[in-house]
C-alpha positions in Angstrom: 0.0 0.0 0.0 2.8 2.4 0.8 4.4 2.0 -2.7 1.0 2.6 -4.3 0.9 6.0 -2.5 4.2 6.9 -4.3 3.4 5.7 -7.8 2.2 9.1 -9.0 5.4 10.8 -7.8 7.5 8.1 -9.4 5.6 8.7 -12.7 6.6 12.4 -12.5 10.2 11.5 -11.7 10.7 8.5 -14.0 11.7 10.4 -17.2 14.7 11.8 -15.3 15.9 8.2 -14.7 16.4 7.1 -18.2 19.2 4.5 -18.1 22.8 5.8 -18.6 25.9 3.8 -19.2 28.8 4.5 -16.9 30.4 6.5 -19.7 27.2 8.5 -20.3 26.9 9.1 -16.6 30.5 10.4 -16.5 29.7 12.8 -19.4 26.6 14.0 -17.6 28.5 14.5 -14.3 31.2 16.6 -16.1 28.5 18.6 -17.9 26.7 19.2 -14.6 29.9 20.4 -13.1 30.5 22.8 -15.9 26.9 24.1 -15.7 27.3 24.5 -11.9 30.5 26.5 -12.4 28.9 28.7 -15.0 25.9 29.2 -12.7 28.2 30.2 -9.8 29.9 32.8 -12.0 26.5 34.1 -13.2 25.3 34.4 -9.6 28.3 36.5 -8.6 27.8 38.6 -11.7 24.1 39.2 -11.0 24.8 40.0 -7.4 27.7 42.4 -8.1 25.8 44.2 -10.8 22.7 44.6 -8.6 24.8 45.8 -5.7 26.5 48.3 -7.9 23.2 49.6 -9.3 21.8 49.9 -5.8 24.8 51.9 -4.6 24.5 54.2 -7.6 20.9 54.8 -6.7 21.9 55.6 -3.1 24.6 58.0 -4.2 22.3 59.7 -6.7 19.4 60.0 -4.2 21.4 61.6 -1.4 19.1 64.3 0.1 16.0 63.0 -1.7 13.0 62.1 0.3 12.8 58.4 1.4 9.9 57.6 -0.8 11.8 58.8 -3.9 14.9 56.8 -2.9 12.9 53.7 -2.2 11.0 54.0 -5.5 14.3 54.2 -7.3 15.6 51.2 -5.5 12.5 49.3 -6.4 13.0 50.1 -10.0 16.6 48.6 -9.8 15.2 45.5 -8.1 12.5 45.2 -10.9 15.2 45.5 -13.5 17.2 42.7 -12.0 14.2 40.5 -11.2 14.3 38.5 -14.5 17.9 37.6 -14.0 17.4 36.6 -10.4 14.3 34.5 -11.3 16.1 32.9 -14.2 19.1 32.0 -11.9 16.7 30.4 -9.4 15.0 28.3 -12.0 18.3 27.1 -13.5 19.6 26.3 -10.0 16.5 24.2 -9.3 16.9 22.3 -12.6 20.6 21.8 -11.8 19.8 20.4 -8.4 17.3 17.9 -10.0 19.9 16.9 -12.6 22.6 16.3 -10.0 20.2 14.3 -7.7 19.3 12.2 -10.7 22.9 11.5 -11.5 23.6 10.5 -7.9 20.7 8.0 -8.0 22.0 6.6 -11.3 25.5 6.2 -9.9 24.2 4.5 -6.8 22.1 2.2 -9.0 25.1 1.3 -11.1 27.1 0.6 -8.0 24.4 -2.0 -7.0 23.1 0.0 -4.1 19.4 -0.1 -3.1 18.2 3.1 -4.5 14.5 3.1 -3.4 15.1 5.4 -0.5 17.3 7.8 -2.6 14.7 7.7 -5.4 11.9 8.6 -3.0 14.0 11.3 -1.4 14.9 12.8 -4.8 11.2 12.6 -5.9 10.2 14.4 -2.7 12.8 17.1 -3.3 11.6 17.6 -6.8 8.0 17.9 -5.7 9.0 20.4 -2.9 10.9 22.4 -5.5 7.9 22.5 -7.9 6.1 25.3 -6.1 9.2 27.6 -5.8 9.9 26.9 -9.5 6.4 27.8 -10.5 6.6 30.9 -8.3 9.9 31.9 -10.0 8.6 31.4 -13.5 5.3 33.3 -13.2 6.9 36.7 -13.0 8.5 36.0 -16.3 5.1 35.3 -17.8 5.6 31.5 -17.9 2.5 29.7 -16.8 3.2 26.3 -15.2 0.4 24.4 -13.6 0.4 23.7 -9.9 0.6 20.0 -9.2 -2.5 18.3 -7.7 -2.8 18.7 -4.0 -3.0 15.0 -3.3 0.4 14.5 -5.1 2.0 17.4 -3.2 0.7 16.0 0.1 2.6 12.7 -0.5 5.9 14.4 0.2 4.9 17.4 2.4 6.2 17.5 5.9 2.7 16.6 7.2 2.3 13.8 4.7 5.7 12.3 5.6 4.7 11.8 9.2 
């Protein structure tokens, strides 16, 4: 009965578990490492550019009323919002990719992966709502997952 409760989540997660040979897994691992490095550089670039823009606003608004200064800072935040949202979505996708590779590596090593698979599926489902929330400001409409599916891996459903 317990496994039947997890079948819908496994169906969502199954496409990520397409079989990889050891060589393909190594290629994916190297690729994920490169993407992770590039993402780290992008994060620093986004942060530094945003901080610089905010400092410029502060310097330009010295002596201005607080509401004018705050409005200018809000415009800077809005200008950087697409970059921040995009970064967050790519980070969520990278996390799912890396978790999938870890599961595949454990499977190839002959380890029992049922617990890791369920844990990764739960992580993917928990990341769904933040991903949807990150995409909507960009105008991308992604449906919410059904509440019964989400409850399978919620903190309340896990107890």
